[in-house]
N, CA, C and O of each residue as an XYZ file, in Angstrom:
552
protein
N      31.982    -31.931    -36.760
C      30.546    -32.082    -36.409
C      30.055    -30.891    -35.653
O      30.739    -30.293    -34.821
N      28.737    -30.555    -36.013
C      27.925    -29.425    -35.382
C      26.941    -30.104    -34.605
O      25.945    -30.550    -35.173
N      27.122    -30.259    -33.179
C      25.973    -30.826    -32.353
C      25.213    -29.834    -32.052
O      25.665    -28.741    -31.712
N      23.943    -30.109    -32.145
C      22.873    -29.102    -31.628
C      22.512    -29.373    -30.199
O      22.188    -30.507    -29.845
N      22.554    -28.490    -29.476
C      22.121    -28.603    -27.964
C      20.746    -28.964    -28.123
O      20.070    -28.546    -29.063
N      20.226    -29.880    -27.054
C      18.731    -30.183    -27.046
C      18.058    -29.068    -26.419
O      18.504    -28.429    -25.466
N      16.932    -28.869    -27.023
C      15.832    -27.893    -26.543
C      14.569    -28.465    -26.225
O      14.259    -29.560    -26.696
N      13.765    -27.791    -25.427
C      12.738    -28.461    -24.834
C      11.283    -27.403    -25.034
O      11.284    -26.180    -24.886
N      10.410    -28.039    -25.307
C       8.976    -27.108    -25.356
C       8.420    -26.879    -23.900
O       8.823    -27.507    -22.921
N       7.561    -26.020    -23.876
C       6.987    -25.645    -22.544
C       6.005    -27.221    -22.091
O       5.936    -27.573    -20.913
N       5.444    -27.872    -23.016
C       4.867    -29.055    -22.648
C       5.838    -30.136    -22.008
O       5.614    -30.786    -20.987
N       6.848    -30.188    -22.734
C       7.977    -31.373    -22.246
C       8.438    -30.970    -20.849
O       8.554    -31.866    -20.013
N       8.733    -29.616    -20.490
C       9.259    -29.161    -19.159
C       8.090    -29.371    -18.269
O       8.205    -30.090    -17.276
N       7.125    -28.867    -18.525
C       5.773    -28.995    -17.663
C       5.659    -30.424    -17.336
O       5.568    -30.718    -16.144
N       5.650    -31.407    -18.272
C       5.382    -32.695    -17.795
C       6.473    -33.225    -17.096
O       6.217    -33.979    -16.157
N       7.791    -32.948    -17.405
C       9.038    -33.331    -16.821
C       9.084    -33.090    -15.264
O       9.399    -33.944    -14.435
N       8.740    -31.862    -15.017
C       8.708    -31.186    -13.650
C       7.496    -31.338    -12.771
O       7.487    -31.085    -11.566
N       6.344    -31.827    -13.564
C       5.229    -31.868    -12.763
C       4.548    -30.493    -12.501
O       3.815    -30.393    -11.517
N       4.747    -29.418    -13.332
C       4.141    -28.299    -13.081
C       3.404    -27.670    -14.366
O       3.636    -28.131    -15.484
N       2.683    -26.809    -14.208
C       1.742    -26.378    -15.240
C       2.478    -25.264    -16.248
O       3.382    -24.517    -15.870
N       1.984    -25.288    -17.456
C       2.830    -24.392    -18.394
C       2.587    -22.764    -17.652
O       3.396    -21.843    -17.765
N       1.385    -22.700    -16.952
C       1.284    -21.275    -16.308
C       2.461    -20.891    -15.382
O       3.020    -19.795    -15.354
N       2.746    -21.980    -14.627
C       3.940    -21.877    -13.768
C       5.297    -21.613    -14.289
O       6.148    -20.891    -13.769
N       5.389    -22.297    -15.395
C       6.595    -22.027    -16.250
C       6.670    -20.517    -16.654
O       7.748    -19.936    -16.521
N       5.604    -19.869    -17.130
C       5.422    -18.579    -17.786
C       5.654    -17.686    -16.583
O       6.277    -16.640    -16.766
N       5.170    -18.025    -15.247
C       5.444    -17.144    -14.225
C       6.779    -17.187    -13.858
O       7.225    -16.072    -13.587
N       7.628    -18.175    -13.751
C       9.147    -18.169    -13.693
C       9.718    -17.361    -14.620
O      10.672    -16.633    -14.345
N       9.126    -17.436    -15.897
C       9.714    -16.375    -16.953
C       9.491    -15.076    -16.453
O      10.466    -14.351    -16.254
N       8.287    -14.655    -16.208
C       7.972    -13.361    -15.734
C       8.917    -12.959    -14.746
O       9.432    -11.846    -14.855
N       9.246    -13.782    -13.704
C      10.051    -13.472    -12.643
C      11.469    -13.358    -13.020
O      12.321    -13.012    -12.201
N      11.750    -13.656    -14.306
C      13.214    -13.606    -14.926
C      14.104    -14.734    -14.326
O      15.321    -14.615    -14.183
N      13.451    -15.740    -14.019
C      14.250    -16.984    -13.346
C      14.714    -17.906    -14.654
O      15.770    -18.539    -14.643
N      13.860    -17.904    -15.699
C      14.323    -18.567    -16.999
C      14.007    -17.670    -18.066
O      13.091    -16.859    -17.923
N      14.692    -17.736    -19.153
C      14.726    -17.100    -20.354
C      14.537    -17.970    -21.613
O      15.572    -18.317    -22.183
N      13.353    -18.370    -22.125
C      13.376    -19.224    -23.313
C      13.390    -18.226    -24.438
O      13.031    -17.054    -24.325
N      13.815    -18.772    -25.483
C      13.744    -18.147    -26.824
C      12.406    -18.275    -27.353
O      11.607    -19.092    -26.893
N      12.122    -17.447    -28.359
C      10.931    -17.415    -28.881
C      10.857    -17.821    -30.599
O      11.517    -17.204    -31.435
N      10.058    -18.811    -30.893
C       9.981    -18.942    -32.254
C       8.476    -18.845    -32.457
O       7.711    -19.785    -32.240
N       8.094    -17.613    -32.899
C       6.669    -17.173    -33.366
C       5.963    -17.241    -31.818
O       6.409    -16.506    -30.937
N       4.913    -18.104    -31.561
C       4.285    -18.025    -30.340
C       4.947    -19.085    -29.363
O       4.661    -19.099    -28.166
N       5.763    -19.890    -29.882
C       6.382    -21.136    -29.158
C       7.525    -20.613    -28.250
O       8.332    -19.768    -28.638
N       7.539    -21.180    -26.994
C       8.773    -20.811    -26.135
C       9.790    -22.100    -26.429
O       9.378    -23.259    -26.389
N      10.912    -21.813    -26.674
C      11.796    -22.967    -26.716
C      12.830    -22.785    -25.551
O      13.537    -21.793    -25.376
N      12.788    -23.945    -24.772
C      13.823    -23.830    -23.586
C      15.090    -24.529    -23.946
O      15.106    -25.548    -24.636
N      16.090    -23.983    -23.485
C      17.356    -24.449    -23.516
C      17.885    -25.498    -22.432
O      17.105    -25.799    -21.529
N      19.170    -26.082    -22.461
C      19.427    -26.985    -21.392
C      19.731    -25.990    -20.161
O      19.618    -26.314    -18.979
N      20.099    -24.834    -20.591
C      20.400    -24.058    -19.182
C      19.158    -23.495    -18.483
O      19.159    -23.178    -17.294
N      17.943    -23.376    -19.415
C      16.816    -23.230    -18.640
C      16.428    -24.291    -18.043
O      15.869    -24.112    -16.961
N      16.585    -25.637    -18.513
C      15.996    -26.668    -17.909
C      16.864    -26.740    -16.408
O      16.315    -26.881    -15.315
N      18.095    -26.630    -16.589
C      19.003    -26.694    -15.479
C      18.651    -25.733    -14.337
O      18.763    -26.095    -13.166
N      18.225    -24.511    -14.676
C      17.889    -23.440    -13.731
C      16.611    -23.863    -13.139
O      16.412    -23.741    -11.930
N      15.619    -24.422    -14.053
C      14.264    -24.919    -13.621
C      14.379    -26.085    -12.484
O      13.564    -26.123    -11.562
N      15.351    -26.957    -12.592
C      15.597    -27.872    -11.682
C      15.957    -27.337    -10.378
O      15.522    -27.870     -9.357
N      16.741    -26.292    -10.339
C      17.256    -25.560     -9.197
C      16.078    -24.975     -8.498
O      15.864    -25.018     -7.286
N      15.311    -24.402     -9.455
C      14.047    -23.581     -8.959
C      13.059    -24.728     -8.131
O      12.566    -24.472     -7.032
N      12.922    -25.611     -8.617
C      12.034    -26.756     -8.235
C      12.689    -27.345     -6.917
O      12.004    -27.695     -5.956
N      14.034    -27.425     -6.950
C      14.669    -27.944     -5.751
C      14.523    -26.933     -4.522
O      14.240    -27.257     -3.368
N      14.752    -25.742     -4.962
C      14.537    -24.732     -3.995
C      13.393    -24.523     -3.505
O      13.294    -24.253     -2.308
N      12.303    -24.602     -4.309
C      10.840    -24.428     -3.894
C      10.423    -25.658     -2.965
O       9.576    -25.494     -2.087
N      10.941    -26.702     -3.146
C      10.739    -27.942     -2.262
C      11.275    -27.645     -0.732
O      10.661    -28.067      0.248
N      12.413    -26.920     -0.642
C      12.973    -26.924      0.570
C      12.553    -25.482      1.343
O      12.997    -25.163      2.446
N      11.580    -24.651      0.521
C      10.928    -23.679      1.130
C      11.896    -22.153      0.754
O      11.943    -21.226      1.563
N      12.471    -22.124     -0.324
C      13.278    -20.990     -0.686
C      12.243    -20.031     -1.344
O      11.376    -20.667     -1.943
N      12.084    -18.647     -1.406
C      11.324    -17.771     -1.945
C      11.887    -17.720     -3.406
O      12.980    -18.195     -3.713
N      11.109    -17.153     -4.199
C      11.304    -16.734     -5.659
C      12.496    -15.818     -5.672
O      13.361    -15.999     -6.529
N      12.622    -14.783     -4.731
C      13.581    -13.911     -4.540
C      14.988    -14.454     -4.315
O      15.986    -14.183     -4.983
N      14.890    -15.365     -3.132
C      16.110    -16.154     -2.734
C      16.686    -16.987     -3.980
O      17.888    -16.970     -4.243
N      15.720    -17.740     -4.755
C      16.241    -18.383     -5.971
C      16.733    -17.419     -6.927
O      17.800    -17.711     -7.468
N      16.220    -16.412     -7.226
C      16.590    -15.530     -8.246
C      18.050    -14.999     -7.884
O      18.925    -14.986     -8.750
N      18.266    -14.605     -6.710
C      19.565    -14.085     -6.223
C      20.658    -15.008     -6.554
O      21.681    -14.660     -7.143
N      20.355    -16.411     -6.080
C      21.456    -17.373     -6.191
C      21.718    -17.747     -7.827
O      22.843    -17.998     -8.261
N      20.652    -17.743     -8.552
C      20.684    -18.215     -9.680
C      21.317    -17.066    -10.594
O      21.994    -17.350    -11.581
N      21.066    -15.811    -10.221
C      21.752    -14.822    -10.971
C      23.181    -14.556    -10.743
O      23.812    -13.909    -11.580
N      23.833    -15.079     -9.496
C      25.188    -14.920     -9.296
C      26.013    -15.827    -10.325
O      27.181    -15.584    -10.630
N      25.429    -16.671    -10.716
C      26.182    -17.790    -11.724
C      26.780    -17.073    -12.812
O      27.856    -17.460    -13.267
N      26.206    -16.089    -13.267
C      26.824    -15.374    -14.490
C      27.804    -14.112    -14.078
O      28.475    -13.544    -14.939
N      27.826    -13.799    -12.968
C      28.808    -12.512    -12.368
C      30.258    -13.315    -12.430
O      30.424    -14.532    -12.505
N      31.162    -12.367    -12.381
C      32.491    -12.512    -12.304
C      32.646    -13.003    -10.820
O      32.279    -12.373     -9.828
N      33.286    -14.304    -10.839
C      33.329    -15.047     -9.633
C      32.216    -15.542     -8.810
O      32.182    -15.926     -7.641
N      31.176    -15.418     -9.858
C      29.659    -15.840     -9.347
C      29.594    -17.152     -8.883
O      28.834    -17.407     -7.949
N      30.339    -18.100     -9.439
C      30.090    -19.548     -8.992
C      30.463    -19.704     -7.474
O      29.839    -20.435     -6.705
N      31.399    -19.043     -7.174
C      32.037    -19.180     -5.660
C      30.933    -18.325     -4.805
O      30.573    -18.811     -3.732
N      30.443    -17.222     -5.177
C      29.373    -16.410     -4.459
C      28.443    -17.241     -4.386
O      28.096    -17.604     -3.263
N      27.851    -17.719     -5.431
C      26.656    -18.549     -5.429
C      26.834    -19.754     -4.531
O      25.892    -20.054     -3.798
N      27.793    -20.380     -4.513
C      28.092    -21.664     -3.541
C      27.940    -21.101     -2.187
O      27.141    -21.558     -1.369
N      28.821    -19.971     -1.937
C      28.604    -19.492     -0.452
C      27.424    -19.155     -0.020
O      27.044    -19.547      1.083
N      26.513    -18.237     -0.953
C      25.036    -18.000     -0.584
C      24.311    -19.123     -0.345
O      23.555    -19.163      0.626
N      24.456    -20.266     -1.269
C      23.478    -21.409     -1.254
C      23.890    -22.001      0.196
O      23.037    -22.365      1.005
N      25.249    -22.061      0.440
C      25.411    -22.828      1.925
C      24.869    -21.952      2.956
O      24.147    -22.477      3.803
N      25.106    -20.671      3.023
C      24.395    -19.815      4.105
C      22.941    -20.013      4.020
O      22.357    -20.440      5.015
N      22.336    -19.769      3.015
C      20.795    -20.061      2.832
C      20.344    -21.425      3.328
O      19.488    -21.497      4.210
N      20.827    -22.384      2.852
C      20.680    -23.761      3.466
C      20.717    -24.033      4.911
O      19.890    -24.703      5.530
N      21.897    -23.369      5.449
C      22.075    -23.445      6.854
C      21.040    -22.662      7.814
O      20.664    -23.003      8.936
N      20.671    -21.489      7.047
C      19.726    -20.761      7.770
C      18.265    -21.509      7.650
O      17.456    -21.555      8.577
N      18.103    -21.987      6.570
C      16.748    -22.721      6.477
C      16.651    -23.967      7.433
O      15.623    -24.235      8.055
N      17.832    -24.719      7.499
C      17.926    -25.722      8.496
C      17.509    -25.318      9.794
O      16.598    -25.928     10.354
N      18.193    -24.157     10.439
C      18.061    -23.565     11.662
C      16.418    -23.307     11.770
O      15.837    -23.576     12.821
N      15.745    -22.798     10.681
C      14.458    -22.347     10.883
C      13.577    -23.654     10.958
O      12.672    -23.743     11.787
N      13.850    -24.598     10.125
C      12.976    -25.824     10.203
C      13.406    -26.521     11.329
O      12.506    -27.316     11.602
N      14.369    -26.633     12.162
C      14.647    -27.225     13.348
C      13.871    -26.476     14.360
O      13.177    -27.104     15.159
N      13.932    -25.185     14.394
C      12.910    -24.441     15.503
C      11.521    -24.820     15.227
O      10.744    -25.043     16.156
N      11.144    -24.910     13.906
C       9.632    -25.167     13.606
C       9.319    -26.498     14.101
O       8.237    -26.738     14.636
N      10.175    -27.319     13.950
C      10.003    -28.712     14.360
C       9.991    -28.889     15.874
O       9.179    -29.666     16.375
N      10.899    -28.170     16.666
C      10.815    -28.177     17.992
C       9.413    -27.583     18.536
O       8.769    -28.049     19.476
N       9.107    -26.569     17.829
C       7.770    -25.989     18.177
C       6.632    -26.933     18.031
O       5.914    -27.162     19.005
N       6.399    -27.550     16.772
C       5.646    -28.513     16.476
C       5.741    -29.652     17.666
O       4.737    -29.850     18.350
N       6.653    -30.217     17.853
C       6.835    -31.390     18.841
C       6.304    -30.858     20.195
O       5.570    -31.560     20.890
N       6.676    -29.633     20.556
C       6.121    -29.176     21.795
C       4.659    -28.989     21.846
O       3.981    -29.247     22.840
N       4.230    -28.554     20.795
C       2.481    -28.285     20.604
C       1.942    -29.983     20.660
O       1.163    -30.463     21.483
N       2.517    -30.579     19.697
C       1.830    -32.103     20.025
C       1.803    -32.546     21.272
O       0.803    -33.078     21.753
N       3.049    -32.344     21.995
C       3.101    -32.940     23.518
C       2.054    -32.207     24.253
O       1.281    -32.852     24.962
N       1.955    -31.010     24.162
C       0.650    -30.182     24.822
C      -0.524    -30.532     24.552
O      -1.366    -30.458     25.447
N      -0.870    -30.977     23.324
C      -2.091    -31.471     22.909
C      -2.288    -32.786     23.410
O      -3.401    -33.072     23.852
N      -1.369    -33.636     23.406
C      -1.563    -35.041     24.237
C      -1.922    -34.862     25.605
O      -2.918    -35.420     26.063
N      -1.113    -34.052     26.360
C      -1.465    -33.754     27.694
C      -3.062    -33.216     27.933
O      -3.787    -33.578     28.859
N      -3.375    -32.375     26.988
C      -4.927    -31.965     27.208
C      -5.818    -32.724     26.899
O      -6.944    -32.605     27.382
N      -5.459    -33.787     25.914
C      -6.424    -34.874     25.773
C      -6.329    -35.915     26.915
O      -7.359    -36.494     27.259
N      -5.195    -36.173     27.499
C      -5.028    -37.117     28.649
C      -5.790    -36.307     29.965
O      -6.274    -36.994     30.865
N      -5.848    -35.173     30.009
C      -6.515    -34.466     31.173
C      -8.086    -34.519     31.097
O      -8.815    -34.747     32.063
N      -8.491    -34.280     29.842
C      -9.766    -34.351     29.452
C     -10.435    -35.726     29.680
O     -11.504    -35.891     30.268
N      -9.646    -36.709     29.123
C     -10.044    -38.155     29.175
C     -10.180    -38.517     30.799
O     -11.183    -39.060     31.262
N      -9.142    -38.174     31.507
C      -9.156    -38.377     32.961
C     -10.371    -37.450     33.576
O     -10.897    -37.846     34.616
N     -10.672    -36.658     33.183
C     -11.777    -35.924     33.830
C     -13.103    -36.433     33.488
O     -14.109    -36.358     34.194
N     -12.991    -36.986     32.266
C     -14.536    -37.558     31.767
C     -14.566    -39.015     32.458
O     -15.639    -39.410     32.915
N     -13.508    -39.757     32.537
C     -13.634    -40.940     33.350
C     -14.137    -40.660     34.639
O     -15.205    -41.178     34.963
N     -13.485    -39.857     35.495
C     -13.920    -39.457     36.962
C     -15.494    -38.922     36.784
O     -16.197    -39.048     37.786
N     -15.950    -38.486     35.900
C     -17.365    -37.842     35.771
C     -18.086    -39.093     35.314
O     -19.303    -38.968     35.444
N     -17.726    -40.203     34.844
C     -18.317    -41.256     34.384
C     -19.194    -40.968     33.041
O     -20.347    -41.359     32.858
N     -18.366    -40.164     32.099
C     -19.019    -39.673     31.016
C     -18.175    -40.610     29.963
O     -16.970    -40.454     29.768
N     -18.940    -41.553     29.345
C     -18.286    -42.681     28.306
C     -18.002    -41.886     27.016
O     -16.915    -41.937     26.439
N     -19.066    -41.135     26.595
C     -18.796    -40.517     25.246
C     -19.035    -38.922     25.295
O     -19.686    -38.376     26.185
N     -18.451    -38.281     24.271
C     -18.621    -36.960     24.448
C     -20.190    -36.380     24.370
O     -20.513    -35.373     24.999
N     -21.038    -37.051     23.614
C     -22.393    -36.595     23.627
C     -23.144    -37.015     24.890
O     -24.278    -36.569     25.067
N     -22.606    -37.815     25.750
C     -23.297    -38.286     27.024
C     -23.050    -37.377     28.015
O     -21.895    -37.246     28.421
N     -24.084    -36.625     28.545
C     -24.080    -35.689     29.649
C     -24.633    -36.092     30.924
O     -25.131    -35.237     31.656
N     -24.591    -37.448     31.300
C     -24.976    -37.900     32.301
C     -23.974    -37.696     33.481
O     -22.798    -37.963     33.236
N     -24.272    -37.292     34.631
C     -23.406    -37.210     35.799
C     -23.657    -38.032     36.861
O     -24.792    -38.126     37.329
N     -22.612    -38.710     37.344
C     -22.921    -39.554     38.440
C     -23.303    -39.055     39.866
O     -23.556    -39.866     40.757
């Protein structure tokens, strides 16, 4: 039996991943995916689909196109799967550190803003100001 691997059109993958055909063409221009051509049509393989799934996953967690290209390209090198795994682990750990620092910074900023609000509200209460537009002083 000769089983033919499934293929996908640009519209099928666009719909499945919730992206535009233009985005798919951009990923192709960046050499992240390599569809076959039949005339003007692009025919995507299961490997292209799998790479696209990784691209979308990487994009969601904040990896750059360059980061994703590096990891995806390792797959085909000698010993590439092991290198790919290690680089992915390192990149994910680094991304977590960055996000945790950003979260800490955001939490500190929110706390500071709450303190400012509290200070201004206290001052307004002492000045007998009921609304922001109320300029009456006691």
